[in-house]
Structures are given as structure tokens and as C-alpha cells.
C-alpha positions, 0 to 999 in steps of 0.5 A, a space after each residue: 884256188 887260194 885267196 891270194 889268187 882273186 884278183 877280181 870280182 869273178 876270181 871271188 865269186 869262183 872261189 865262193 863258188 868252191 866253197 859253198 854248198 850250192 843253194 847258198 851260193 845260188 841264193 847270192 848269185 841269183 837274180 829273179 825271173 831270167 835274170 836279164 836285169 841282173 846281167 844288165 846291171 853290169 853290161 850297161 857299163 860296157 856301153 860307157 866308154 871313158 876319156 882320159 886327160 893326160 899330162 895332169 900331174 897326178 902323183 897323188 890322188 884324193 878319192 874321199 867324198 861326203 854323201 848323206 853327211 858322212 866323210 868316206 875315204 873311198 866312194 864305195 860303201 858296203 850296202 846292207 845285205 841279209 843274212 851274212 852270217 849264213 855265208 861266213 860265220 863272221 858274217 856283219 861282223 867281218 864286213 863291218 871291220 873290213 870296212 872301218 879298215 878302209 874308212 867307209 860306210 856298211 850297212 846292216 840290214 833288218 834281216 842282218 845276222 848281228 845286232 846293230 847295236 854290237 856293230 855300232 860300239 865295235 865299230 866308228 865308221 858311217 852305219 846304215 840301217 837298211 829298213 823294211 816297212 811293216 803292216 805293224 806301225 808300232 814295230 816300224 816305230 819301235 825299230 826306228 827308235 831302237 836304230 836311233 838309240 844305238 847311234 846309227 847315222 843313216 836310214 835306208 828304206 828299202 822301197 823296191 821290195 813290197 813283195 819278194 822277186 821270183 828267184 827260181 834258183 831258190 826254188 829249185 834248190 828249196 833254198 829258205 830260212 829255215 831250209 826246206 831243200 830239195 834232194 838236189 839241194 841236199 846233196 849239194 850241202 853233203 858235198 861241201 861238209 865245212 860249211 855245215 862244221 862251220 855253221 854248227 860249231 859257231 853261234 847259232 844263227 838268229 836274226 837279232 832285229 827281228 827275233 821277236 817277230 820271225 819264227 826261226 824254227 819254221 812256224 808261220 813268220 819264216 822268212 818267206 812268210 816274213 816278206 809275205 805276211 809282215 811287209 806292207 804293199 800299201 806303203 805310200 809317200 805319207 808313210 814315208 813323209 811320216 818316218 822322215 819326220 820321225 827319224 829326223 836325220 839323214 834319210 834316204 830311200 832305197 830302189 828308186 828308179 824315176 824322175 817322178 820318184 827321186 822328185 817326191 823323195 826330196 819333197 817330203 824331206 829325204 836326203 838321199 836316194 840309192 837308184 837300185 833294181 836290188 841287184 836284179 833280184 826284184 822285177 826282171 827286165 827293169 832297167 839298169 840304175 847306171 842308164 837312169 843316173 844322169 836323168 836322175 841326178 839332173 833332176 834333183 842332184 841340187 836337192 839330195 845325194 844321189 847314189 846307185 847300186 847294182 852291177 858294180 865290179 870294177 874301179 872304172 864302173 865306179 869312175 863312170 858312175 861318179 862322172 855322171 853325178 853319183 855322190 857314191 855307189 854301193 856293193 853287194 855281191 862284190 863283198 859277199 862272195 869274198 865274204 863266202 871264201 874267206 871272211 874278214 880277210 876276203 872283204 878286206 882284200 876285195 876293198 883293197 883291190 877296189 881301192 887300188 883300181 880307183 886310185 890307179 884309174 884317177 891317175 889314168 883318167 889324169 884327175 886327182 879328186 872326185 870332184 874333177 870327174 865329169 861328163 866331159 870324161 865319159 862317151 856313151 857308144 853310138 851317141 855324139 858327144 855332149 850327148 848325154 841327154 840323148 842317153 837318157 832316152 836310149 834303151 
């Protein structure tokens, strides 16, 4: 299978599975516990149908959006994800360059493998810094100041990860940083030697945002220890309010799932929220962001920008989310599989296919601009027309 034979999410996943050792593939691919939420994130879109209009004169479409003060050429951005150079030696460099080519936003994680300063200097497209809240308040202040000095436009505080989810695939393979593989995990690395060759022949794997605080040699503060020992489960709304004041710019919370929390986010001065269950990797059995979207847009959409991630695999999924009021959507695995499969050219192909899907689907829907998408364009199965409010309470 070659990259030019990849035409959708599932094709990229298949190619990534062929090229990655099993433990690393399953780290990307897996969810928590029974992975019910992981599956439902995408299934939720199947319960919603698009209702196209015809004869609208749609020879040209404009899919640009403005979200958190950032102009994007397409309504999809690359969500921040950890450990990207573990999947391909180009890592965040590939994702940033591909996102720039398509005029959209990309994120850098606190657990990123390329420094946020390098990426900010090389690329002009909007950059998000995904932040974890630490017990060490001085560390929090220093990391935010570093991002501010680097020129990062948007601070994104992840609020659904005060502890790690129970990812049983990783437990079975022994995946961790540093590696502590089971026998089965080691065998998987042995039968995919090209990954190992690439890993040892390129620059040393590192976590530049945290290398002074996480011991990559396997000490007490490994990645597992980072989540267990360094993150602060006592984080509360007063802490967020102080961070918003300190940042004094575009600030969003990632992992919001209730109306009450969305309202509190607006009250403390956030400019955006991302509805997310971390791609099904944290609390299994939690509701999907798409199913919560209308409820939260109705409550706070006039006060801040509402975005969502988790489960998006198609251009039609994007249009359904935008029709419910999302300003933009984030993708993770959607670019991680092609990154793992082929580096920058893989991410570029994935984003190009997504852009083509959105453009084609907009024409088929009879709209020329994103702001023409409304709830009149969708119906939920089993519910009468104009019953988005009924959907809010649906399981």
C-alpha cells in the first residue's frame, strides 16, 4: 500500500499500522477502558443527516473562518498532540508545515517533541500552545511566559487530563516513555526494523518544553510519573481565572463538556472552549462532543467561540458540526496516521483531501460560505424537524 492509495481516514490508519511497531500504533489508535466513547465519537455523526439545497449557484465556495481572532483558510485545525516525533522523525515540523500550506492553525503540546520557539520562527500560521496545569505554580508561570515571548497566539489549557486515562492497550504492550516493553511489545519492534533505524539515525528524542522537568532516562519523572506526580488535580476555576489574567490574550479550555462549565469559562474571561473527551482516551462512557454541541452553543455561543474535536473523520462531519454552531473543529488521529505513514507529505495529503471534501460537500449542500450553514441543513434521525432542542436530551 502506498500513500497515493490513501483516500480517507481508514486508508491512512491502515498504512500507519503497517509501518509502525504495534505498541506505538496502539498508543495512537487506542482509547480508554472498553473504548466505547472512542467508537461513539464518530458514530454520533451517523445519527445526523444533512439536508442539501439545490440550484443555489455554487461554482465557488469560501470555507474560511475566524476563530479566537485567527483567520483560517479552512474550518479544520490540527489539535495539539504529544510525542509526535515518536510516530515519525519529522514530528511537529511536518504538521506545522502542512498546516501552513493549507492556511490553518496547528497546536504544540507541553509534551511536544519540537520547541514551540522553533516552530513559531519558521511558520507564520496561527499556533496554539496546549498547556497542562502543574502543582508547581512557578513552572506554570514560566511556561506561559515562554509561550508569550515566542509569539504563540492562543493558549489552550487542557482540563480533562488531571490524571491519565486507563489505556489498556498500552498496558498490554508495555508502552511508556522511556520504553518498558513486554515481550510481545519487543517482538513488534523487531518485525518493524525501519522504525528503529529512523529513530536512532535522527536527532535524539526529547521533550523541549519539559526537558528540565521530565527525566527521559527513566527516573521518577517519566511520562507516566509526569501525569501522576506533576499535574495538579486540585486545579479549580480560581486557578483558571488567574491564568486568563496572566496570559491576557486568546485563551481557551479544552475538555469542556457541560453547559455549566462553558458558562464558567465565559465568566472567567476565556475566549473559546473546545468540546472534547480527548478522543475517547480519558473517561470511557462519557458523552460525545457532537451530541453536546447544540446545547453549549445555545448557552454560550454569543460569549465565546465554541469548537469541538473527537471523532471527526470526514468533511461531512465537519459540516454537521458547523451547522450546529461550531466555529471550527480540531483533528488529531486524522493527521497522526498520515504523519506516521509518510511524514509531511502524508499530513499534506490528509489535509488536502479534507479540504477537497469540505469544498465538494459545501457545493452539494448548496452553500458558498461557512456562515450559510445552519440547523435548517440537518435532521437527527428519530426526531421531528426543527427539534434540535429535543436532541439535546437524547442519549
